[in-house]
N, C-alpha and C positions, 0 to 999 in steps of 0.2 A: 351534214349527213342525216338523211331521213329514214333510210332503210338499211338494216343489217340482216344479213343472211348467215346463219350458222349451219354448216353442213356436218351432220353426224348426230347420233342420238345417245351418246355415252355420257358419263358423269362429267367429262371435260366439256362437252357441248352444252349440257344443261347448266353447268356452273358458269360458263362464259355468258350464256344468254341471261341468266338471272343477275350476274354481276353487271351487265350493261344497265339494267334497271337500277341496281344499287348505286351505280356511278352517276345516275341522274339522266340517262338517255331516255327520251320520251318518244322517240320515233318507232317505226314498225320493226319488230324482231320476229323473224321467221326461222324456225328450226326444221331442217330437212333430215329425216331419219329413214334409212333404208329398211329397218326392221319394222315388223307389224305391231310391236309393243311400245308402250310408253316407256320412259327411261327406267332402267333397273340397275341394281348393283351386281357386278360379276363375282363379288367376294363369296357369297354363299353357294355359287353354282357347283363348285367342286366339293362341297361339304353337305349342308343340309338338303339342298334341292337334289343333288345327285344321290344321296342316300335314301331319299323318299321321306325323311323325317319332317321336311318342310315343304309346303306346296309351292309351286312355281310363283304364285302371286306374292309370296313373302319377300321375293327379291325386288319387287317394284319399289322405286323411289317415290317420294311425295310428288304429286302431280305438278307439272309446270305451273308457275304462278300466272295470275291474271295478266293479260296484256302480252302474252307470248303465244304466237301461232306455232303449234307443234304439229307437223305433218308426218304421219307414218307412211311407210311404203313408198317413200320418195327417194329413189336411188339416183345419186348424181353420177353422170357418165362423162361429163366434160365441163371445161371452164374456159370462158373467153375473157381474159384479163382486160384487154383494151376496151371491150364493150361492157365489162362488168356484168356478166351474166353467167349463171350456172345452168347447165343443160341436164335435164332429168331423163330417165330411161324412156319415158313416154313421149319425149320430144319437147316437153314444156321448157320454156326459157324463164328462169327466175332472176330478175334484175336485182342488183344490190348497189349500195353506196359503200358499205363496208362488209368485209367477208371474214368469217372465222372458220378455218378448216379444222375440224375435230372428228375426222372419219375413222380414227382408231386403227386397229389392226385386225387381221384375220388369222386363223390358225394355220400354221405351216403343215402341209400334208405330205405323206410319203407316197401314197398310191393315187389319191385323187378324191373325188367327191364321196367315195364309199368309206373313207377313213372315219372312224368314230372319234370325235374331238369334243372338247369342252371349252367352247368360246362364247356361245350365245345361250340365251334362255332355252331356245328350242333344242340346241345341242344337248344340254344337261337333262332336259325332260326326256328326250329320246333315249339317251344312254341309260338313264335311271330305269326305264322300262326293260331294257336289255339286261341290266345287272340283276333285276328282280328275278329273272329266270335262269341266271347263270350260276355256275359252281366254281369257275376259275376265270382269272383275268391276267393279261399281260399288259403292262403300261410301258409304252415306248417313250423314254424321256425321263430324266431324273432331276429336273429343276423343281421349283416350288410347286407348279401345277401338277407335274407327274407324281411327286411324292404325296401331295394332298389327295389326288385321285386314288393312288395306291392305298393310302390309309383308309379312305372311305370304303373302297372295295373290301379291304380286310375286315373292317367293322361290320360289313354286311355278311361276313362269314365265308367269303370267297378265298380260294387259294390265289395268291398274288405274287407275280414276279415283275419287278421293275428292271428295265433294260436301258442302258445308256452306253455311249461310246467312251465315256470317262466316268470316274467315280461320281455318284450322284451328289449334287449340290456343291462340289468342290469349287467350280468356277464362280459360283455365286457367292458362297460364304467364306471360302478358304477352308483348309483341311481340318483345323481344330473343331470348329463349330459344325462343319459338315459331318465329320466322323461321329460327333455326338448324336446328330439327328439320324444318321444311318444306323447306328447301334440301337437306337430306340425303335426304328422301323423293323429291324431284324428281331428284336425282342418281342415285337407284336406279331411275328410270323411272316413278315414280308421277305421274300427272297430277292436278292439284288444281284444282277448279272451285268458285268462290264464287258462290252464287246468292242475292243479297239479296232478290230478289222471290219467293222460295219455291221449293219442289220438289214436284212432283206425280208420284206413282207411277202410270204408265199401264197397267201390267200386269206380268207376271212378268219381262219382259226390257227394259222401256222406262221412262224417267224424263224428265219435262219440267223443264228449268231455264230459266226465262225464256222466250225464243223458241226455244230449242234443245231437241231431243229426243236423249237419249243412250241407247244400246243396249248390252247386255252379256248374257252367258250367265247370270250370277248377279248378283242385287242383294241386298246385305246391309244391314240396318237397324241402325245403331249410334247412335241419337239420344237416348241417355240412359236413365234408369230411373225407376220410380215405386215408392214405398214400398208394401209389401204390408200394408195396413191396412184393406182392405175388410171383413174379418171383425170389425173393431172399431167399425164405424160406429154400431152401436146400443148400444155398451158404456158410453157416457158418459165414456170416457177422452179426454183432450185431443188433438185432431188439428189441425194447422195447415192453411192454405189449400191446401198442396200434398199433403196426406195424411200428412205425417210425424207420428210419435207424439212429443209434446212431453214432455221430461224436465227435471228440475232439474239442478243442478250435480253431484249424486251419482247420476245415472241413474235417479232415482225418478220414477214416474208417478203413483201413488196408493198408499194403504196396502196393503202386501203385493204391490205390482206394480212391477217395474223393467223397463228395456229396454236393448238394446244393438245396435250395428251399423247397417246401412244403413237400417233402419226409423226411426231416431231423428232428431228435430230438436232441436238444442240451441243455445241462444242465437241462435235465428232461422235456423239453416241446418243442412242435412244434409252429412255428410262421408263419402261412401261409399267408403272405402278400407280395405285389409287391416289396416294398423296400427291404425287407429281401431277397427275391429271387435274386434280382439283386446284392446286396452286397455279398451274399454267393457265387454266381456264380463267381464273381471276386476273392474272397478269395480262393475258391476251386482250381481255375486254378493256382493261385500263389503257393499254397501248393503243388500241384502236380509237379510243375516244380522246386521249390526251396527247398522242403523238410524241414528240421529242421530250416533253416534260414528264412522261411516264417513267416510273422507277423500273430499273432492270429486274427481271425475274430472279428471285433468290431461291435456289433449290433447297428443299427441305427433305433430305433423305431419310424417310421413315418407312419401314416395311414390316409386315407381319405375316406369319404363316402358322397354321394349325395342322399338325400331322403326327400320327402315331403316339398320342399321349403327350405331345409337346406343344405348348403355346409359346411361340418365339416372337418377341417384338424387338425391332432393331432400329436404333437411331444413329445414323452416321454412314460413312462411305463403306462400300464393300468392294472386293473381298477382304478378309481379315488375315493378317500374317502373324504367325507365332501364337503363343499362349496368352490368355487374358489375365488381368487382375480379377480376383474374385472379391467383389465388394460385399456380398451378402449371400447367405444360403450355402448349398452344398452341391457340387457337380455330381458327386456320387448319387445323390438323391434326385438329380435332374430337376432341381429347383434352385436357381441361382441368379444373381445379378452380376453381370460381367462387364468389363471394359477393356478395350484395346486402345492403346495410344499410338498415334502415327507421327511421322516426321512433320515438323512444322507446327506442332502443338495441338493438332486436332485429335479427336477421339471418336470411337464408336462404342455405344453402350448397348448391351443386349440383356433382355429379361427373358429367362427361360422358366416358365411356370412360376413366375415371381410377380406378385401383384405390386404394381407401381404406376402411379398416374403418368400418362403419356408426357405431360409437360415436364415432369421430373426426369423421365428417361431422356428427353431431349436436352435437358440441361447437362446431364452427365455426358451425353454425346457431344455437347459443345465444349466439354472439358472442365465443367464446374466440379469443384471438389465434392467427394462423397461424404455424407454425414458420418458414416462409420464403415469400416472395412473388416470383414470376417473371412479368413482364409481357411478353406477346408480341402 
């Protein structure tokens, strides 16, 4: 194998490309990114970049290492697996010996291209300029992103309403931890509206929720994402019902093809999170180079979110059922170290405004005993 092509410009793509070099691959590595920017982190987009506290450039990751060809504005529109070639929007054919698919996901939209979303660096910059002139905002979607955007809007002084079909964060976190986060959001002045009968966007400033019509200067759509696999529809590669690219335990898709990041469906589900993207990028590179001798990808479920005065770090599987052990701190003060135990001996550890090295949080999430337990 002399040439590897990585399709995508995300952290999963960059990690895969750099891991190829770390694994000793000395052939040509070409990274094809649809976006006009060099790789950047999406983490600050809903926070510092959106609030205007940090410039867009602050989200940029370190430049790709020497020996990597990184091509911006190179959108893949097709894949010929038998011929081993990626087709770009300008008609260019890019041949490969090995292929890493890391095209990520795009924001799910309710209306169309006019929806204001926070997925790309350009999205965040455009929305930040709108928020700077606004006095009120409606955020559609009560997941991590929606609640973070709502928190940022509120910190800017806007009147904020978060709308979802179900109670915010419940499907992600479980009721106990979600209720804690939503209570903090309300304490910060964010209104929460549950609309089980659906939401209809009536225009740029109006939303119908059941019998009510809500109005705001800005409406932000944060209702999830869709894997970027349209370019693979005619490739013959396995896609699930939701469009995710199906891989095996080693991130392999087909001979000479591996995948990583938000585009991947593994064991029946997608896990679009930063840690997952990084770890899958490494595993995909190793599988491409080492074949059957490569170790299976081992998920490292680690998540974090910052919203409405809460810094929440989570190590372990979600959602969470029942009430946790309180290992340290006080829930009443919203500063605590928590743990949920699951059937089979596994656990999930959660730090809420509690300083703890990530490695120690992961040990607790793996079921290691706590040094001390304080119940409040």
